[in-house]
Structures are given as structure tokens and as C-alpha cells.
N, C-alpha and C positions, 0 to 999 in steps of 0.2 A: 573487487567484490562483484558478484554476478548481479544482473538486473533484478532477479528475483530476491536475492539477499538484500539489495539496496531498497527494494520496495517494502519488504518486511521491516527493515530498520526505520524507514521513513514513517511507516504506519504506526510502529511501536512508539516512536518519539512523539508523533502527533497525538496519539491517545494519552500518553503519559503527561504531556504538557497540559492537557485539559483535565486529567484525573490521575494524579500521581499515586493514589491509593488503590488503583486497580491491581488485583492479584494476577499472577502469571496465568492462572487458569482462566480468569476473565479476559485477559489479553488474547489468549489462545482461542477462546470461543469467538470473540469479537472479530479477530483477524482470519479465522478459519484455517489456522495452521496448528501443528502439533505443539504440545506443551514443551517438548524438548527444543523445538525451533525457537520458541519464545525465550526459554532459559538461555540458550546459546547466544541469542541476539542481546539479551540483557547483560550477560557476562562480558560480551565484547564491548558494549557501550560503557560499562563500568570500568573495564580495563583501559579504555581510551580516555577516560575522565569526562565522558559526556553525560553520564548519569551517576548519581550517588544514591546510596541506599540508606534510608532512615527507618528506625523502628517506631511503631506507634501501637497503642492498645486499642483493640477493636472490641466490639460487643462481647460479653462473656469473659472479659479480662484476658483475651488471647492476644499474643503479640503478633503483629502483622508488619509488613514492609511497605514503605512508600518509596517510589522510584522518582527522584527529583532530577529534572534536567539541570545541569550545571550551566554557567554562562558559556562555556565552550560548547556544551551540547546544544544550547539555543542557537549559537552561531552556526554550528554544523547542520542543524535542522533547517535553518534558513538556506544554506547552500544546497542541501539535498532537495529542498522544496523547489528551488530555481531549476535544478537539473530535472526533477520529476515533471515539473510543469512544461519545460521545453520538450521533453520526450513525449508527453501526452499531446501537446499541440502538433508535433510531427505525426503522431499516430492518427490524430483527428484529420489532418490535411490529407494523409494517404487514404484514409477511409472515405473522405469526401470525393477524392478523385476516382476511387473504385466505384462508388455509388453512381457518379456521373457516367462512367463507362457502362455500367450495367443498365442504367436508364436509356442510354443510346442503343444498346443491344435490344432492349424491349421495344423501343420505337421502330427499329429496323425489322422486327419480326411481325408477321401478320397476326392480328388479334386472335384468330381462331386456331393458330398454331399450324395451319395447313401449309404444305410445301408447294402446292400447286398441282401435283399429280393426284389423280383420284383412284389409284390402285386398282 
């Protein structure tokens, strides 16, 4: 799975754990991805046995779906969370190093931006 796909999967699982009654449209809006991407991700999670779908009645007597993380899904989300956190820490460390290098560049450059010759 690509890093982007894993990121969407992680974020979908995280949102569903907190609110299993979110619609696919709400998930799509919350994540800033297409409805098709959410549908694809949910189907994959259901196929892997990480999410199960339950029906419930919403306001107006409409049938809606709840997306429940299974025990396997909870365990998989924990594993993805560890991987996600390790990746974010590595990105953070790389960013800190880049910021330090940029700060050194700024300190080495004269404050007025002059190069020394007066054209």
C-alpha cells in the first residue's frame, strides 16, 4: 500500500473508532478526499475483516450504516498508528535539521542582503 493510501486508511479508521455512524460523505469531507476514495478504502477494510457494517435507523426513519472496527481492525489500527508515528517523527527530525541549516545560512548572510560591492 502506498504511503498516501495508508494515511487515508489510518485516518478513516481513526475517525470511525470515534464516530462509527459517520457517513461516507462526512468522512470524505473530513478527510478532504473524494467520496470514491473513501468508498474504496471502506470496501478494502471490510474485505480484510477490519471493519463491519451495521444498519441503523436515522432521523426520518431512513436506514443508515455504522462502520464498526472489529477486534482485528483495532489491532491493525494500533499497528498503523505505530508506523504513522514513526514516520511523522522521522519527518519532524528531518524538518528540524533543515530549519537549523537555514538558520545558519541566515546568520552567515549580512542583514541588509548586501554582497559587499556597491555597483
